[in-house]
VEXPARO-592425 format. One line per 10 residues: number of its first residue (from 1); their letters; for each residue x, z, y of C-alpha. Coordinates in nm, 3 decimals. Layout:
NUM	a	X:Z:Y | ...;
***
This chain:
1	mnemieraak	-0.424:-2.090:2.560 | -0.162:-1.979:2.329 | 0.172:-1.822:2.491 | 0.407:-2.054:2.261 | 0.193:-2.371:2.306 | 0.194:-2.359:2.658 | 0.591:-2.264:2.724 | 0.678:-2.598:2.471 | 0.365:-2.795:2.681 | 0.538:-2.737:3.005;
11	aiaieqfgdl	0.855:-2.759:2.855 | 0.759:-3.147:2.763 | 0.576:-3.163:3.138 | 0.911:-3.149:3.251 | 1.079:-3.333:3.056 | 0.821:-3.634:3.132 | 0.757:-3.511:3.550 | 1.050:-3.308:3.602 | 0.954:-3.081:3.875 | 0.607:-3.012:3.800;
21	engawtfdpi	0.578:-2.779:4.178 | 0.736:-3.049:4.412 | 0.451:-3.342:4.328 | 0.137:-3.412:4.413 | -0.022:-3.476:4.084 | -0.402:-3.583:4.047 | -0.365:-3.444:3.679 | -0.304:-3.092:3.586 | 0.098:-3.255:3.408 | 0.127:-2.954:3.176;
31	aeavplarav	-0.281:-2.967:3.046 | -0.240:-3.351:2.959 | 0.082:-3.231:2.782 | -0.105:-3.000:2.520 | -0.187:-3.201:2.251 | 0.172:-3.303:2.200 | 0.312:-2.967:2.226 | 0.037:-2.896:1.927 | 0.165:-3.172:1.724 | 0.530:-3.077:1.794;
41	iaalreptea	0.444:-2.692:1.655 | 0.257:-2.826:1.423 | 0.489:-3.132:1.237 | 0.771:-2.753:1.252 | 0.469:-2.597:1.033 | 0.696:-2.683:0.693 | 1.019:-2.539:0.735 | 1.326:-2.774:0.590 | 1.527:-2.661:0.290 | 1.805:-2.560:0.554;
51	mvlagkssnf	1.578:-2.373:0.712 | 1.464:-2.178:0.391 | 1.810:-2.098:0.354 | 1.935:-2.027:0.715 | 1.619:-1.705:0.686 | 1.747:-1.638:0.331 | 2.073:-1.611:0.459 | 1.955:-1.431:0.800 | 1.772:-1.126:0.580 | 1.535:-1.075:0.883;
61	lewslepgeg	1.249:-1.055:0.603 | 1.439:-0.727:0.439 | 1.177:-0.461:0.718 | 0.889:-0.611:0.500 | 1.044:-0.603:0.116 | 0.945:-0.288:-0.086 | 1.274:-0.163:-0.227 | 1.468:-0.271:-0.481 | 1.219:-0.687:-0.398 | 1.460:-1.004:-0.293;
71	ideikiekaw	1.474:-1.245:-0.039 | 1.340:-1.537:-0.156 | 1.281:-1.909:-0.051 | 0.887:-1.861:-0.163 | 0.894:-1.517:0.122 | 1.044:-1.755:0.391 | 0.832:-2.014:0.369 | 0.574:-1.841:0.399 | 0.669:-1.610:0.662 | 0.743:-1.927:0.840;
81	rsmidsilsp	0.428:-2.104:0.795 | 0.267:-1.757:0.903 | 0.435:-1.781:1.263 | 0.365:-2.139:1.330 | -0.030:-2.062:1.174 | -0.058:-1.771:1.439 | 0.096:-2.019:1.699 | -0.168:-2.338:1.631 | -0.491:-2.116:1.546 | -0.792:-2.182:1.708;
91	sqqgtst	-0.864:-1.757:1.726 | -0.522:-1.795:1.963 | -0.652:-2.100:2.217 | -0.698:-1.899:2.521 | -0.461:-1.577:2.430 | -0.124:-1.594:2.581 | 0.013:-1.351:2.270;
***
C-alpha cells in the first residue's frame, strides 16, 4: 500500500482503537481504516484559496521554474493535485513510496 495512505490509516486506527499493539483484534485495524484514509486524502486534493496563497508565498516551486517565469496559483494548484494524485494512484497501491 502507498506509504502516505498507510500512515493516514494508521493514524485513524490509533485514534479509533487506541494502542494497536495492545489489542486482541479479530481484524486488522489499519486495513479497516484504509478506505477512510483514502477518502480524507481525496478530499484534500482540491487546495483551498488559503493553501494556494500559502504555497505561492513559500516559493516552494522556484526550483521548477524557467528563468523569468513566475509562481502563480495555477502552478501551485497543479503541483498540489499532482502530489495528491500520486498518493491515490492505483499504480501506488502495492508500493511503499
